[in-house]
PDB file of the backbone (N, CA, C, O) and the ligand in Angstrom, with CONECT records:
HET     ZN  A 101       1
ATOM      1  N   MET A   1      16.246  46.649  14.796  1.00  0.00           N
ATOM      2  CA  MET A   1      16.145  45.319  15.426  1.00  0.00           C
ATOM      3  C   MET A   1      17.490  44.948  16.039  1.00  0.00           C
ATOM      4  O   MET A   1      18.530  45.077  15.393  1.00  0.00           O
ATOM      5  N   ALA A   2      17.469  44.492  17.272  1.00  0.00           N
ATOM      6  CA  ALA A   2      18.709  44.169  17.964  1.00  0.00           C
ATOM      7  C   ALA A   2      19.258  42.825  17.496  1.00  0.00           C
ATOM      8  O   ALA A   2      18.552  41.985  16.938  1.00  0.00           O
ATOM      9  N   ARG A   3      20.536  42.671  17.749  1.00  0.00           N
ATOM     10  CA  ARG A   3      21.147  41.404  17.376  1.00  0.00           C
ATOM     11  C   ARG A   3      20.927  40.360  18.453  1.00  0.00           C
ATOM     12  O   ARG A   3      20.687  40.680  19.617  1.00  0.00           O
ATOM     13  N   CYS A   4      21.014  39.114  18.042  1.00  0.00           N
ATOM     14  CA  CYS A   4      20.823  37.995  18.965  1.00  0.00           C
ATOM     15  C   CYS A   4      21.955  37.981  19.984  1.00  0.00           C
ATOM     16  O   CYS A   4      23.109  38.241  19.644  1.00  0.00           O
ATOM     17  N   SER A   5      21.617  37.673  21.247  1.00  0.00           N
ATOM     18  CA  SER A   5      22.614  37.604  22.312  1.00  0.00           C
ATOM     19  C   SER A   5      23.241  36.221  22.421  1.00  0.00           C
ATOM     20  O   SER A   5      24.119  35.995  23.253  1.00  0.00           O
ATOM     21  N   GLY A   6      22.793  35.307  21.589  1.00  0.00           N
ATOM     22  CA  GLY A   6      23.351  33.960  21.634  1.00  0.00           C
ATOM     23  C   GLY A   6      24.736  33.916  21.017  1.00  0.00           C
ATOM     24  O   GLY A   6      25.213  34.894  20.442  1.00  0.00           O
ATOM     25  N   LYS A   7      25.365  32.767  21.149  1.00  0.00           N
ATOM     26  CA  LYS A   7      26.705  32.616  20.595  1.00  0.00           C
ATOM     27  C   LYS A   7      26.745  31.466  19.614  1.00  0.00           C
ATOM     28  O   LYS A   7      26.008  30.486  19.723  1.00  0.00           O
ATOM     29  N   THR A   8      27.626  31.624  18.664  1.00  0.00           N
ATOM     30  CA  THR A   8      27.793  30.569  17.663  1.00  0.00           C
ATOM     31  C   THR A   8      28.698  29.482  18.219  1.00  0.00           C
ATOM     32  O   THR A   8      29.233  29.608  19.321  1.00  0.00           O
ATOM     33  N   LYS A   9      28.863  28.425  17.455  1.00  0.00           N
ATOM     34  CA  LYS A   9      29.736  27.338  17.894  1.00  0.00           C
ATOM     35  C   LYS A   9      31.169  27.819  18.075  1.00  0.00           C
ATOM     36  O   LYS A   9      31.913  27.283  18.896  1.00  0.00           O
ATOM     37  N   ALA A  10      31.552  28.836  17.299  1.00  0.00           N
ATOM     38  CA  ALA A  10      32.910  29.365  17.390  1.00  0.00           C
ATOM     39  C   ALA A  10      33.086  30.302  18.577  1.00  0.00           C
ATOM     40  O   ALA A  10      34.208  30.713  18.873  1.00  0.00           O
ATOM     41  N   GLY A  11      31.985  30.652  19.273  1.00  0.00           N
ATOM     42  CA  GLY A  11      32.083  31.526  20.430  1.00  0.00           C
ATOM     43  C   GLY A  11      31.839  32.982  20.102  1.00  0.00           C
ATOM     44  O   GLY A  11      31.908  33.834  20.987  1.00  0.00           O
ATOM     45  N   ASN A  12      31.554  33.287  18.842  1.00  0.00           N
ATOM     46  CA  ASN A  12      31.266  34.669  18.472  1.00  0.00           C
ATOM     47  C   ASN A  12      29.797  34.975  18.698  1.00  0.00           C
ATOM     48  O   ASN A  12      28.971  34.071  18.827  1.00  0.00           O
ATOM     49  N   GLN A  13      29.480  36.272  18.743  1.00  0.00           N
ATOM     50  CA  GLN A  13      28.082  36.645  18.907  1.00  0.00           C
ATOM     51  C   GLN A  13      27.304  36.252  17.672  1.00  0.00           C
ATOM     52  O   GLN A  13      27.774  36.389  16.543  1.00  0.00           O
ATOM     53  N   CYS A  14      26.107  35.761  17.911  1.00  0.00           N
ATOM     54  CA  CYS A  14      25.259  35.324  16.809  1.00  0.00           C
ATOM     55  C   CYS A  14      24.966  36.509  15.901  1.00  0.00           C
ATOM     56  O   CYS A  14      24.703  37.613  16.378  1.00  0.00           O
ATOM     57  N   ARG A  15      25.010  36.284  14.618  1.00  0.00           N
ATOM     58  CA  ARG A  15      24.773  37.381  13.665  1.00  0.00           C
ATOM     59  C   ARG A  15      23.310  37.512  13.302  1.00  0.00           C
ATOM     60  O   ARG A  15      22.924  38.463  12.623  1.00  0.00           O
ATOM     61  N   ARG A  16      22.484  36.570  13.744  1.00  0.00           N
ATOM     62  CA  ARG A  16      21.072  36.655  13.384  1.00  0.00           C
ATOM     63  C   ARG A  16      20.395  37.780  14.167  1.00  0.00           C
ATOM     64  O   ARG A  16      20.780  38.060  15.303  1.00  0.00           O
ATOM     65  N   PRO A  17      19.404  38.418  13.579  1.00  0.00           N
ATOM     66  CA  PRO A  17      18.660  39.456  14.316  1.00  0.00           C
ATOM     67  C   PRO A  17      17.761  38.816  15.361  1.00  0.00           C
ATOM     68  O   PRO A  17      17.155  37.772  15.121  1.00  0.00           O
ATOM     69  N   ALA A  18      17.684  39.452  16.518  1.00  0.00           N
ATOM     70  CA  ALA A  18      16.823  38.934  17.581  1.00  0.00           C
ATOM     71  C   ALA A  18      15.361  39.162  17.217  1.00  0.00           C
ATOM     72  O   ALA A  18      15.005  40.167  16.602  1.00  0.00           O
ATOM     73  N   VAL A  19      14.532  38.215  17.609  1.00  0.00           N
ATOM     74  CA  VAL A  19      13.107  38.362  17.332  1.00  0.00           C
ATOM     75  C   VAL A  19      12.505  39.349  18.315  1.00  0.00           C
ATOM     76  O   VAL A  19      13.104  39.653  19.347  1.00  0.00           O
ATOM     77  N   ASP A  20      11.324  39.847  17.995  1.00  0.00           N
ATOM     78  CA  ASP A  20      10.663  40.812  18.871  1.00  0.00           C
ATOM     79  C   ASP A  20      10.396  40.193  20.234  1.00  0.00           C
ATOM     80  O   ASP A  20      10.129  38.995  20.329  1.00  0.00           O
ATOM     81  N   SER A  21      10.466  40.992  21.283  1.00  0.00           N
ATOM     82  CA  SER A  21      10.203  40.573  22.655  1.00  0.00           C
ATOM     83  C   SER A  21      11.166  39.477  23.086  1.00  0.00           C
ATOM     84  O   SER A  21      10.819  38.641  23.921  1.00  0.00           O
ATOM     85  N   SER A  22      12.366  39.473  22.530  1.00  0.00           N
ATOM     86  CA  SER A  22      13.349  38.483  22.934  1.00  0.00           C
ATOM     87  C   SER A  22      14.742  39.010  22.609  1.00  0.00           C
ATOM     88  O   SER A  22      14.928  39.820  21.701  1.00  0.00           O
ATOM     89  N   LYS A  23      15.719  38.524  23.382  1.00  0.00           N
ATOM     90  CA  LYS A  23      17.097  38.918  23.107  1.00  0.00           C
ATOM     91  C   LYS A  23      17.775  37.954  22.166  1.00  0.00           C
ATOM     92  O   LYS A  23      18.937  38.138  21.804  1.00  0.00           O
ATOM     93  N   TYR A  24      17.041  36.911  21.764  1.00  0.00           N
ATOM     94  CA  TYR A  24      17.662  35.882  20.950  1.00  0.00           C
ATOM     95  C   TYR A  24      16.917  35.705  19.632  1.00  0.00           C
ATOM     96  O   TYR A  24      15.756  36.091  19.492  1.00  0.00           O
ATOM     97  N   CYS A  25      17.611  35.116  18.683  1.00  0.00           N
ATOM     98  CA  CYS A  25      16.984  34.811  17.412  1.00  0.00           C
ATOM     99  C   CYS A  25      16.172  33.523  17.556  1.00  0.00           C
ATOM    100  O   CYS A  25      16.117  32.925  18.630  1.00  0.00           O
ATOM    101  N   SER A  26      15.552  33.114  16.468  1.00  0.00           N
ATOM    102  CA  SER A  26      14.699  31.929  16.534  1.00  0.00           C
ATOM    103  C   SER A  26      15.515  30.683  16.862  1.00  0.00           C
ATOM    104  O   SER A  26      14.977  29.723  17.413  1.00  0.00           O
ATOM    105  N   MET A  27      16.795  30.684  16.536  1.00  0.00           N
ATOM    106  CA  MET A  27      17.619  29.504  16.813  1.00  0.00           C
ATOM    107  C   MET A  27      18.077  29.456  18.263  1.00  0.00           C
ATOM    108  O   MET A  27      18.349  28.373  18.781  1.00  0.00           O
ATOM    109  N   HIS A  28      18.168  30.599  18.930  1.00  0.00           N
ATOM    110  CA  HIS A  28      18.705  30.647  20.287  1.00  0.00           C
ATOM    111  C   HIS A  28      17.636  30.941  21.321  1.00  0.00           C
ATOM    112  O   HIS A  28      17.954  31.429  22.405  1.00  0.00           O
ATOM    113  N   GLN A  29      16.399  30.661  21.023  1.00  0.00           N
ATOM    114  CA  GLN A  29      15.337  30.868  22.008  1.00  0.00           C
ATOM    115  C   GLN A  29      15.589  29.964  23.210  1.00  0.00           C
ATOM    116  O   GLN A  29      15.798  28.764  23.033  1.00  0.00           O
ATOM    117  N   PRO A  30      15.577  30.513  24.443  1.00  0.00           N
ATOM    118  CA  PRO A  30      15.867  29.698  25.629  1.00  0.00           C
ATOM    119  C   PRO A  30      14.881  28.553  25.803  1.00  0.00           C
ATOM    120  O   PRO A  30      15.279  27.462  26.212  1.00  0.00           O
ATOM    121  N   LYS A  31      13.606  28.774  25.501  1.00  0.00           N
ATOM    122  CA  LYS A  31      12.591  27.749  25.726  1.00  0.00           C
ATOM    123  C   LYS A  31      12.572  26.704  24.615  1.00  0.00           C
ATOM    124  O   LYS A  31      12.188  25.556  24.838  1.00  0.00           O
ATOM    125  N   ALA A  32      12.979  27.100  23.450  1.00  0.00           N
ATOM    126  CA  ALA A  32      12.905  26.178  22.317  1.00  0.00           C
ATOM    127  C   ALA A  32      14.000  25.125  22.408  1.00  0.00           C
ATOM    128  O   ALA A  32      15.143  25.433  22.743  1.00  0.00           O
ATOM    129  N   ASN A  33      13.650  23.907  22.114  1.00  0.00           N
ATOM    130  CA  ASN A  33      14.633  22.837  22.103  1.00  0.00           C
ATOM    131  C   ASN A  33      15.406  22.880  20.792  1.00  0.00           C
ATOM    132  O   ASN A  33      14.811  22.837  19.715  1.00  0.00           O
ATOM    133  N   PRO A  34      16.718  22.962  20.881  1.00  0.00           N
ATOM    134  CA  PRO A  34      17.505  22.980  19.647  1.00  0.00           C
ATOM    135  C   PRO A  34      17.402  21.659  18.913  1.00  0.00           C
ATOM    136  O   PRO A  34      17.671  20.598  19.477  1.00  0.00           O
ATOM    137  N   GLY A  35      17.024  21.730  17.695  1.00  0.00           N
ATOM    138  CA  GLY A  35      16.905  20.499  16.913  1.00  0.00           C
ATOM    139  C   GLY A  35      16.546  20.826  15.488  1.00  0.00           C
ATOM    140  O   GLY A  35      15.970  21.879  15.220  1.00  0.00           O
ATOM    141  N   PRO A  36      16.871  19.957  14.584  1.00  0.00           N
ATOM    142  CA  PRO A  36      16.582  20.235  13.172  1.00  0.00           C
ATOM    143  C   PRO A  36      15.095  20.187  12.863  1.00  0.00           C
ATOM    144  O   PRO A  36      14.622  20.904  11.981  1.00  0.00           O
ATOM    145  N   LYS A  37      14.340  19.336  13.592  1.00  0.00           N
ATOM    146  CA  LYS A  37      12.911  19.216  13.303  1.00  0.00           C
ATOM    147  C   LYS A  37      12.097  19.377  14.589  1.00  0.00           C
ATOM    148  O   LYS A  37      11.906  18.398  15.310  1.00  0.00           O
ATOM    149  N   PRO A  38      11.620  20.563  14.889  1.00  0.00           N
ATOM    150  CA  PRO A  38      10.794  20.752  16.081  1.00  0.00           C
ATOM    151  C   PRO A  38       9.448  20.060  15.929  1.00  0.00           C
ATOM    152  O   PRO A  38       8.912  19.953  14.826  1.00  0.00           O
ATOM    153  N   GLU A  39       8.902  19.586  17.062  1.00  0.00           N
ATOM    154  CA  GLU A  39       7.614  18.881  17.004  1.00  0.00           C
ATOM    155  C   GLU A  39       6.489  19.823  16.595  1.00  0.00           C
ATOM    156  O   GLU A  39       5.602  19.460  15.822  1.00  0.00           O
ATOM    157  N   PHE A  40       6.544  21.040  17.132  1.00  0.00           N
ATOM    158  CA  PHE A  40       5.470  21.990  16.866  1.00  0.00           C
ATOM    159  C   PHE A  40       5.873  22.927  15.734  1.00  0.00           C
ATOM    160  O   PHE A  40       7.061  23.183  15.538  1.00  0.00           O
ATOM    161  N   PRO A  41       4.918  23.429  15.004  1.00  0.00           N
ATOM    162  CA  PRO A  41       5.236  24.390  13.949  1.00  0.00           C
ATOM    163  C   PRO A  41       5.861  25.642  14.522  1.00  0.00           C
ATOM    164  O   PRO A  41       5.700  25.952  15.702  1.00  0.00           O
ATOM    165  N   ASP A  42       6.566  26.344  13.684  1.00  0.00           N
ATOM    166  CA  ASP A  42       7.264  27.539  14.123  1.00  0.00           C
ATOM    167  C   ASP A  42       6.291  28.524  14.760  1.00  0.00           C
ATOM    168  O   ASP A  42       5.194  28.744  14.245  1.00  0.00           O
ATOM    169  N   TRP A  43       6.700  29.123  15.894  1.00  0.00           N
ATOM    170  CA  TRP A  43       5.777  30.026  16.609  1.00  0.00           C
ATOM    171  C   TRP A  43       5.405  31.209  15.730  1.00  0.00           C
ATOM    172  O   TRP A  43       4.323  31.773  15.890  1.00  0.00           O
ATOM    173  N   ARG A  44       6.265  31.594  14.817  1.00  0.00           N
ATOM    174  CA  ARG A  44       5.949  32.746  13.962  1.00  0.00           C
ATOM    175  C   ARG A  44       4.780  32.411  13.039  1.00  0.00           C
ATOM    176  O   ARG A  44       3.972  33.281  12.714  1.00  0.00           O
ATOM    177  N   GLU A  45       4.691  31.137  12.614  1.00  0.00           N
ATOM    178  CA  GLU A  45       3.581  30.759  11.753  1.00  0.00           C
ATOM    179  C   GLU A  45       2.275  30.841  12.525  1.00  0.00           C
ATOM    180  O   GLU A  45       1.283  31.370  12.023  1.00  0.00           O
ATOM    181  N   GLN A  46       2.275  30.314  13.751  1.00  0.00           N
ATOM    182  CA  GLN A  46       1.051  30.377  14.551  1.00  0.00           C
ATOM    183  C   GLN A  46       0.678  31.824  14.843  1.00  0.00           C
ATOM    184  O   GLN A  46      -0.482  32.215  14.714  1.00  0.00           O
ATOM    185  N   PHE A  47       1.665  32.609  15.233  1.00  0.00           N
ATOM    186  CA  PHE A  47       1.402  34.006  15.526  1.00  0.00           C
ATOM    187  C   PHE A  47       0.851  34.702  14.287  1.00  0.00           C
ATOM    188  O   PHE A  47      -0.080  35.500  14.390  1.00  0.00           O
ATOM    189  N   GLY A  48       1.413  34.409  13.127  1.00  0.00           N
ATOM    190  CA  GLY A  48       0.952  35.030  11.900  1.00  0.00           C
ATOM    191  C   GLY A  48      -0.475  34.640  11.575  1.00  0.00           C
ATOM    192  O   GLY A  48      -1.271  35.480  11.156  1.00  0.00           O
ATOM    193  N   GLU A  49      -0.808  33.356  11.767  1.00  0.00           N
ATOM    194  CA  GLU A  49      -2.171  32.915  11.487  1.00  0.00           C
ATOM    195  C   GLU A  49      -3.159  33.619  12.410  1.00  0.00           C
ATOM    196  O   GLU A  49      -4.195  34.111  11.962  1.00  0.00           O
ATOM    197  N   ASN A  50      -2.833  33.664  13.706  1.00  0.00           N
ATOM    198  CA  ASN A  50      -3.734  34.317  14.654  1.00  0.00           C
ATOM    199  C   ASN A  50      -3.886  35.793  14.309  1.00  0.00           C
ATOM    200  O   ASN A  50      -4.988  36.340  14.355  1.00  0.00           O
ATOM    201  N   THR A  51      -2.779  36.430  13.965  1.00  0.00           N
ATOM    202  CA  THR A  51      -2.846  37.851  13.628  1.00  0.00           C
ATOM    203  C   THR A  51      -3.704  38.065  12.387  1.00  0.00           C
ATOM    204  O   THR A  51      -4.520  38.985  12.340  1.00  0.00           O
ATOM    205  N   GLN A  52      -3.517  37.214  11.389  1.00  0.00           N
ATOM    206  CA  GLN A  52      -4.308  37.357  10.167  1.00  0.00           C
ATOM    207  C   GLN A  52      -5.786  37.147  10.464  1.00  0.00           C
ATOM    208  O   GLN A  52      -6.632  37.865   9.932  1.00  0.00           O
ATOM    209  N   ALA A  53      -6.110  36.157  11.319  1.00  0.00           N
ATOM    210  CA  ALA A  53      -7.505  35.904  11.657  1.00  0.00           C
ATOM    211  C   ALA A  53      -8.095  37.105  12.383  1.00  0.00           C
ATOM    212  O   ALA A  53      -9.227  37.504  12.107  1.00  0.00           O
ATOM    213  N   LEU A  54      -7.329  37.688  13.319  1.00  0.00           N
ATOM    214  CA  LEU A  54      -7.820  38.849  14.062  1.00  0.00           C
ATOM    215  C   LEU A  54      -8.039  40.029  13.118  1.00  0.00           C
ATOM    216  O   LEU A  54      -9.043  40.734  13.215  1.00  0.00           O
ATOM    217  N   ILE A  55      -7.095  40.235  12.209  1.00  0.00           N
ATOM    218  CA  ILE A  55      -7.237  41.349  11.270  1.00  0.00           C
ATOM    219  C   ILE A  55      -8.474  41.138  10.393  1.00  0.00           C
ATOM    220  O   ILE A  55      -9.228  42.074  10.130  1.00  0.00           O
ATOM    221  N   GLY A  56      -8.672  39.888   9.944  1.00  0.00           N
ATOM    222  CA  GLY A  56      -9.845  39.600   9.125  1.00  0.00           C
ATOM    223  C   GLY A  56     -11.132  39.886   9.862  1.00  0.00           C
ATOM    224  O   GLY A  56     -12.047  40.500   9.313  1.00  0.00           O
ATOM    225  N   LEU A  57     -11.209  39.431  11.134  1.00  0.00           N
ATOM    226  CA  LEU A  57     -12.403  39.683  11.935  1.00  0.00           C
ATOM    227  C   LEU A  57     -12.603  41.178  12.145  1.00  0.00           C
ATOM    228  O   LEU A  57     -13.728  41.673  12.081  1.00  0.00           O
ATOM    229  N   ALA A  58     -11.518  41.891  12.394  1.00  0.00           N
ATOM    230  CA  ALA A  58     -11.618  43.333  12.609  1.00  0.00           C
ATOM    231  C   ALA A  58     -12.146  44.023  11.355  1.00  0.00           C
ATOM    232  O   ALA A  58     -12.997  44.909  11.438  1.00  0.00           O
ATOM    233  N   ILE A  59     -11.638  43.613  10.194  1.00  0.00           N
ATOM    234  CA  ILE A  59     -12.090  44.237   8.939  1.00  0.00           C
ATOM    235  C   ILE A  59     -13.579  43.954   8.735  1.00  0.00           C
ATOM    236  O   ILE A  59     -14.340  44.848   8.365  1.00  0.00           O
ATOM    237  N   ILE A  60     -13.993  42.700   8.978  1.00  0.00           N
ATOM    238  CA  ILE A  60     -15.414  42.359   8.809  1.00  0.00           C
ATOM    239  C   ILE A  60     -16.263  43.189   9.767  1.00  0.00           C
ATOM    240  O   ILE A  60     -17.313  43.707   9.386  1.00  0.00           O
ATOM    241  N   GLY A  61     -15.800  43.312  11.016  1.00  0.00           N
ATOM    242  CA  GLY A  61     -16.552  44.095  12.001  1.00  0.00           C
ATOM    243  C   GLY A  61     -16.684  45.541  11.571  1.00  0.00           C
ATOM    244  O   GLY A  61     -17.758  46.130  11.695  1.00  0.00           O
ATOM    245  N   VAL A  62     -15.607  46.118  11.068  1.00  0.00           N
ATOM    246  CA  VAL A  62     -15.644  47.517  10.630  1.00  0.00           C
ATOM    247  C   VAL A  62     -16.615  47.664   9.467  1.00  0.00           C
ATOM    248  O   VAL A  62     -17.391  48.619   9.420  1.00  0.00           O
ATOM    249  N   ILE A  63     -16.575  46.717   8.526  1.00  0.00           N
ATOM    250  CA  ILE A  63     -17.466  46.809   7.358  1.00  0.00           C
ATOM    251  C   ILE A  63     -18.925  46.711   7.815  1.00  0.00           C
ATOM    252  O   ILE A  63     -19.780  47.466   7.353  1.00  0.00           O
ATOM    253  N   VAL A  64     -19.201  45.768   8.731  1.00  0.00           N
ATOM    254  CA  VAL A  64     -20.593  45.601   9.204  1.00  0.00           C
ATOM    255  C   VAL A  64     -21.049  46.871   9.916  1.00  0.00           C
ATOM    256  O   VAL A  64     -22.142  47.376   9.656  1.00  0.00           O
ATOM    257  N   LEU A  65     -20.208  47.388  10.819  1.00  0.00           N
ATOM    258  CA  LEU A  65     -20.583  48.599  11.550  1.00  0.00           C
ATOM    259  C   LEU A  65     -20.782  49.760  10.591  1.00  0.00           C
ATOM    260  O   LEU A  65     -21.718  50.548  10.731  1.00  0.00           O
ATOM    261  N   TRP A  66     -19.892  49.855   9.618  1.00  0.00           N
ATOM    262  CA  TRP A  66     -19.969  50.971   8.665  1.00  0.00           C
ATOM    263  C   TRP A  66     -21.258  50.875   7.850  1.00  0.00           C
ATOM    264  O   TRP A  66     -21.940  51.878   7.642  1.00  0.00           O
ATOM    265  N   SER A  67     -21.591  49.663   7.387  1.00  0.00           N
ATOM    266  CA  SER A  67     -22.810  49.493   6.590  1.00  0.00           C
ATOM    267  C   SER A  67     -24.046  49.787   7.433  1.00  0.00           C
ATOM    268  O   SER A  67     -25.010  50.377   6.945  1.00  0.00           O
ATOM    269  N   MET A  68     -24.015  49.374   8.704  1.00  0.00           N
ATOM    270  CA  MET A  68     -25.172  49.645   9.576  1.00  0.00           C
ATOM    271  C   MET A  68     -25.331  51.147   9.786  1.00  0.00           C
ATOM    272  O   MET A  68     -26.439  51.681   9.740  1.00  0.00           O
ATOM    273  N   THR A  69     -24.203  51.817  10.017  1.00  0.00           N
ATOM    274  CA  THR A  69     -24.263  53.259  10.233  1.00  0.00           C
ATOM    275  C   THR A  69     -24.756  53.978   8.968  1.00  0.00           C
ATOM    276  O   THR A  69     -25.516  54.944   9.038  1.00  0.00           O
ATOM    277  N   LYS A  70     -24.306  53.484   7.830  1.00  0.00           N
ATOM    278  CA  LYS A  70     -24.673  54.135   6.575  1.00  0.00           C
ATOM    279  C   LYS A  70     -26.150  53.911   6.254  1.00  0.00           C
ATOM    280  O   LYS A  70     -26.779  54.758   5.619  1.00  0.00           O
ATOM    281  N   GLY A  71     -26.712  52.772   6.690  1.00  0.00           N
ATOM    282  CA  GLY A  71     -28.080  52.430   6.347  1.00  0.00           C
ATOM    283  C   GLY A  71     -29.117  53.291   7.050  1.00  0.00           C
ATOM    284  O   GLY A  71     -30.265  53.355   6.611  1.00  0.00           O
ATOM    285  N   ARG A  72     -28.737  53.943   8.118  1.00  0.00           N
ATOM    286  CA  ARG A  72     -29.734  54.709   8.868  1.00  0.00           C
ATOM    287  C   ARG A  72     -30.242  55.909   8.070  1.00  0.00           C
ATOM    288  O   ARG A  72     -31.087  56.661   8.556  1.00  0.00           O
TER     289      ARG A  72
HETATM  290 ZN    ZN A 101      21.097  33.581  17.667  1.00  0.00          ZN2+
END
């Protein structure tokens, strides 16, 4: 995982690891407004929920297909 390209208040390179598909960490995201309390929940939480839902649906689909195939 690459390091964040952002800079700290002291002017040094940020030590946080950059998030996937970005050169910056969660604190230095260009689109995100810097602030202690963002209005929207963290994007990683939403992404995680969607991913978990997709995985759950995929598992259910595989089980249904497998049971149908086995029943023949
Ligand atoms: Zn950073």
